[in-house]
C-alpha positions, 0 to 999 in steps of 0.5 A: 480819245481813250481814257484812264484814271489816276489820282481820282481823275479821268484823263484822256489821251491819244495813241497813234502809230507803231514803233518806239513810243514817244510821250507828248505833254502839251502846254498850258491852256492847250490840249493834245489836239491843239499842241500835237494834232493840229500843228502836225506833230502826230502825223510827223512822228507816226510817218517817221516810224514812232508811236505817238502818245499824247496826254490831255493834262488834268484841267485841259482838253477832255480830261477832268478839270478840278478847280483846286489849285493844289492839284496842279503841281508839276509833280502831280502832273508828271505822275499822271504821265507816268501812270499813262505809261503804266496803263499802256505797259510801256517801261520807257519812252522818248518824252517831249513836252512844250512849255508847261509840258516841258516843265512836267517832262523835266519833273517826270525825268527827275521823279521817274528817271527810269521811264524817260529815255530822252527828252525834248523841251520845246518853248521853255529854256532857262525859264525852267530855272529862273521863271518865265515872268509874272503869271498872276495877270494871266489868272486874272485875265482868265477869270475876267467877266468881260474879255474886252476888259483885259489889257495885259498883253500876255493875259489877253493872248491866253484869254483869247486862246482859252475862249477859242478852245472852249476851255474851263477857265476856272481850272486854268486859273487854278493851274497857271500859278501852281504849275510854274514851280521852278527847278534848281540848277542842281536838279537840272544837272541831275537830268542825265538823259540826252535832252534837246531844248528848242525855243523860238528866237522871238519867244518872250516867255521861254528864255534862252535854250542854250543856257538851260541845255548847258546845265545838263550833262547831255543837253543840246539846244536849237534856236527856232528861227523867227518864231514866237511862243505860239508859232514855234510849236509847229515849225518845220525846223523844229520838227526836223531837229526833233526827228534827227534827235530821236534817230540819234537816240534810239530806245 
């Protein structure tokens, strides 16, 4: 891991390979390792000739983990991503985000459009606009003293994942609500970069990828067959579609 500072926080990142840069932004409760290294994305991208740069979002991985809810807006986290590109002297990059990372990527494109050449949203479709359900039970599950007391299915899933990754659960609880800021249809239409949206057909969180893609002038969608929210990230069909998309949209 390497480190840089932004907004008073020390933030971690990976930087592997050579070629056109692609900035990778992971999902909620995950990290660059669990979202991009373990599922084979870093290997896939570097083997295809890309420079893969993966940030640990604030509150996650090896980055600083403040407990103040106001510090976890998508705008602030998109600012971290832009600051990482500044730190590495990269004027423009491909950008790929999964779940919460897809939302952050959208805010990066809206707030810093000159830095984003094209976009890949994984694990988040029309939920970007309409919301992806009530996340209050996830915050409650993260803060529960006894994990066995958690009965909410999605809360139990994220609590188990947070325990597995030895995450700061107070920081995650602070992040989970604030980071879910929705984007209007009008603002989605302002994202004019080529954008690929991929969601698993068994994903009950992200929402329809085709409806989201239709809101953007250059959006396109892919269904990731027979995958839920957790398993779609490393799917070979998704990887192949991403590599083909990147090849069609060179820097």
